[in-house]
N, C-alpha and C positions, 0 to 999 in steps of 0.2 A: 287451280279448284273450278271444275265443269258446273255448267248452268241449273244440274240437278241438286248438284255436292252444295252451292249457294244459296237454292231454299231449299233445300232440306234443314242447313246448319240454322237459316231464320227462323225455319216454322219452329226446329228444335227446343233455339235459345227462347223463343217468343211464347212456348209454354213454359217452360220453368219460371218468366216471368208471371204469367197468367197464374201460374200456381201459386206462388210465393206471394203476387197480390191476394189471391183470393185466401189463402192462409192467415194473411196478413189480417185481413176484414174479418173473417170470423174469431179470432180472437180481439180483438177490436171490442166486437159488440159482445162478446162472452164476459169481457171484465167491465162492459156498460152496468150490467149484473149482479159483479159482485158474484157470478157461478166459477166454476171453477175452470182456470185459463182455456184449457184444450182438453178432450174428452176423443183419445183416435185407437180405433179397435184395428188387431193383427190376431185372426186366426180366435183365440180365445177370447178377445174382446179384453184383453188386459188393458186397465185403462194410463195413460203418459199424464203425468199431472204436470207435466213442464212444459209450455210452451217452444221454449230454445231443443226441450228433444226432439220434440214435433218440427218444428222447423229443418233443424241437423237430417231427419229422417226424409223428410219434403225432398232438401237439397241433393242429398247424395244420391235418390234413386235417379231423380229429375236430368241433374249434372251429369249423370253418367251416360244416362239415357241420351239427354242432349250430344254427349262427345260421340259417342257408341255410330247414333245418325246422322251426326255430320259427317262422318267418317267413312261410312258403310250406309249411305241411303237404303240402301234393296233389304237392310237387314229389319225385320221384324223386331231384334229382340230391345232396340233403342227404343223404339216405337212404344212400346210392352211400356220399357222403365219410366221412361215422360209419360204417360197414360198413368202407370198409376201416384205420381207426383200428381199430375192434375188432378185426380180422383180423390188424393189426401187433401189439398186447396178444396173442393167440394162441398168435401164431409165436413171439411169444419167450417167453411162460412156457414153451410146446411144447418150446423150445429148450433152455430152461435147464434144466429138468427132467430133458431126455435127457440132459445133459451131468453135470450131478448122481449119475445113476443109474450111469452109465458110469467117473465117479469114483470113488466112492463105495461100489457096491454093494448099498447100502441100499437101501428102498421093493420096487414092488410090478414084477418083470420085465413082464410083460403092460401095464402103465402105463408104464415105458421105454421099450417097444419101440414104445407106440401114439404118445408123444409125439413121437418121433423120425422116426415115419412119418407125423405131423403135418407136423414140420417141414420134412420134404422137399419136401412136395409143395402148401402154401399159397401158395409165391409166386406159383402162378397165377392164382389169384382176383385177387389184390396186382393182376398184372398187365392182365389182361383183359377182368377187368370195367369198371374204369374205362376202357381203352380203346377199347372197344368200347358199351357203354351210356351213357355219359359226351355221346360225340360225335352218338349216334341223338338222345339224348332232349334233347338241350340246346337253349334255355334255358328254356321252359318245363315241362321234365318228360313230357311227349310227343311221341310220334310227328308225325314233319312229316305224315302222311295214315294211312289205314288201310291204303294198299299198302306199308307199310313194316313192316306185323307179320307178314309172312316171315322179315325181318333180324334180327327182335329175339328168334324163334325161335329161328334157326338159331343166332343168338349163344348163347343161354343152352343149347341142344341140344349146341353144339358143347363148348364153354365145361365144360359137364358130362362130356361123352366123353370128352376131355382131360383132364379130373382122372381119371376111371375109371383110363383107360388108363396113364395116370402111376402112380396108388397101387395099382394091383395088379399092374405090371412084378416078377415075381420077381428074384429074388438081392439083392446088397450095396443097403443104402440109398444113395441119393448123397451127403446133407448126412453120413453116417454108416457108413461102407463097414464097418465091424466089426459091423454090423445086421443082418441077414438081413432081409427085406421080411416080415412076419407075416402079412400080407395076398396078400403074392403071389398070381400064380393062372399055372402054368408051361405056357402056352399061345402060341400062335403071334394068336390073335386080338385077344389084346391088345395088343398091337404093332400089327397093324391099325388098332384101334378109334383108336390113340393120333395115327399118322398120317395117317390120312384126318379123323379132328377136330381137328387141325392147321390141315390145309388148310383146313375149314369155318372155322373162330374167324378165322385169315386173313382171306378171303374177306368174312366178317362186318363186321372189319374195315375194310376196305376199303370196303367197302356203308356203312358209320356214315360214315366222311370225305367219301363220296359226297353223302348223305344231308345234312349240315350244307353243302355247296356249293350244294344245290339249294334250302336253307332261306334261305340268305343271298342268290340270286337274287328270291326271293319275299318274300322280309323287305322289312316297314317300318323305317322310322328306328331305332324304339327297338329293335326288335332287329336290324336289321344293325349297331348298336350292340355288343349283347350279343356276339355273335358274333365282332367285333374284337376286344374283351378276351381270349375263347377263343382267336382265332388268333395273338393276341402273346404268349400265358402259353405255346403250344407252340413259337414262334418262337424266345420267348429260351432255350427248352431245348433244342432243336435248336441255336443258337448255340452254346450253354455248352459240348454235347459235343465236339464240335468244338476249342474252345478247351480244354478239359482234357484232349483225346486228343493235343494239342500237349504239353501242361504234363504228363501222365504222362510223357514221356520224362526228365522232372526226377523228376519224384515221384508216386509212382500214387497216394498216401497225401491229399496235397493235389486232385489230378486229381478222386480219389472227396468229397471233403469238398465243393468246386465242383457236381459235379453235383446231390450230396444238397441244395445249399440252392437251385441253380437248380429242380429238382423242386416245391421249395414255393411257388414263383411259381405253378403252375400251380391249385391251388385256391383260391388267395387271390387273381387274376385271375377265377376264373370264380363266386367267394363275389361279387366288386367287380360283376358281372355282372350277375348275378341278384339280386343288392338294390337293383341301378339307382343306386350309389352311384358319383358324381362320374363318370358314366357319358361323356358326350363329352368328357371328358377326355383316350381311349385318343388321338383324332389327335393332338394337342400330345403326347403321349408318344411315339406311332409317330417323329411327326417327329424329335422328339429323340433319340430313338434310333438313326435313318438318320441323322442330322446327326453324333452327337458319335462311334456307333462306327465311319462308314466316316473321321473324323478321328483317332480312337486309332489304328484300324490303318495308317491312311498313313502318320503319325508315327512310329507306334514302327518299320516298316519303313523309313523315312528316318533316322530316330537310328541302325539298328543300321549300314545300308548304310552311315552315315557313318562311322559308329566304325571299321567294319571296313577300311575304304578309306582311311582315314588312319591308322590304325595300322600297316596295311600301307607306305602312305609315308612313313612315320617310320623303319621298319624298315630301307627302301634306304638313307633319309638318312641315319639315324642308326648306326643296327646297335640299337638297340632297342627296347620300346616307351615310350611314354610317355601321364601322363595329358591332356596338350593336346587330346587328337582327344575323349576324354570331355568336356570344356570345351566345346571346338570344337562338338562337335555339340549340347551342351544349349543352347548360345546359339543355332544355327541353329533350332532346333527350337521354340525363346521366340519369336525373330522372325519365324518361321512361321506360329504358333498361330491369330494373326487374320485377317491373308489368304484363309489356306487356308480357316478355319472359315467364310467368307465365299464363297469358293467352291462350296464343301459344301452350302451350306446354300440359294445359287442353283441349283445340279445337281440338289437333291433336290426343291426347290421348283418348278423347271420341271418335270421327269420326274415326278413324284406327286402334286403339288398346281397341276395346271397351273392351273384355273380361277379358283385363290384367288392364283397368281401373276398370271396376266392380268387378276385384276382389281385389286391392286394394283400394276401396269402402267399400269393407264388411269387409275386417282384418283392418280397422281404426276403424267402427263400433266396429266390435267385442271386439278392445282395449277398447273402451269406457267404453261396458258394463263389462269387467274384472277387472277395477279398483273398479268396485261398487257389481257387483255381488258376494251375499257369496252365496248360494244356489248352494251345490256342483253339482245335478242332472239337474237344469236346465243349471249350465256351462256347462255341459258335452253334453248336448243338441246344444247348443249354437257351440259348437267347432266342434261338427260332422256337422251341418247343414252350418256349415266357410269351414271345408275342403269339402262336395260336391259343394257347389258351387265355391270354389278356383280350389284345384285339379281336382275334378269329375274323380273321379277315378269308379270301378265299383262295389265297394263294401268298406262300411268303419265300422269298429267295433273297442271300446275303452276299453282297458285296465288299470285298477288302480289298480295300487299292493296295496296286504293288510300293515296295518298295521302290527308291530314286535308283537304285544300285539295277533293279531288275532282277530280285530276287523272289524270295516266297511271297502267296499271298497269306 
């Protein structure tokens, strides 16, 4: 490890320690007021009531960022993740101090109002910086080409202007309505700046996503696998949001916990991609996710439908519900699992892994011919055809070792 790597590692892990210290300080201050342990906002400002979950979130982003920054100090992705952990810690400390000052009335008024002010708008950086610059700079920490510099400048200026417009908005603070914005400016210009900056930030995020698609089209095999890891992490988050939306009908707390845990997959998958750890396992992971995700959804629908149908039938016949519907539905699901899994696997292979599926079918057909074929020349031609159809080399040649007696090839 050279001097730059050692300095980068020391700085990255120092940021991890500082982030944890700030978070724990905020938790301690909040607990002294018997206020909620911690409130952490991501995008929709969903509140996380568990300090443990908040600590896990911070550690995931910070530790992955420190690992990436230590190994690749010139890659901006690692430092972006470290900054997310630091911002989480700062927001926790600011929220804790503001709650402590409001509940106890002790301490500096200006410091308490400033802490509440920070806690109100810091979520913008937590949301906008990763969603724009992570997509724009992934996976090597550099822009796809110099032509994308205007997008980076627009993202930076848009985020800064959006923060300014939000932070300088006069009136009560959103998270602390009992406090008037100590730095607010009562001017329509502030609102105009915030709205305009919001459009710029949204456009920059869309452009950053487009840059990733263009990078994927031009990427080599290794970089393509890296982008697949990031795309898989994003797909898991989006899919979890839909599932959590249905779960929120019964329990909002469970829904928030599921979303928060799913968000941790994004830095983990990104870290795997950048560190090139098990890089080519992503195809297997995607295949299994498609198969078992589809299988689980289908079986769940069949199970619920059969339980409801059988319960309705039993009510008509006997006038009451029975556990027989649940037992029968469970047995039906157990019987359907393997046949349905094979059908779903075949559909996924045909639809998404057509080349692999065709190669497997070609090998199966060759296997069947191999058992019955006796003509060596025909078998040689079949073997060459199989190699061409599956491996697809530029040239194929078959050499048969001559017999010791110097006979036929």
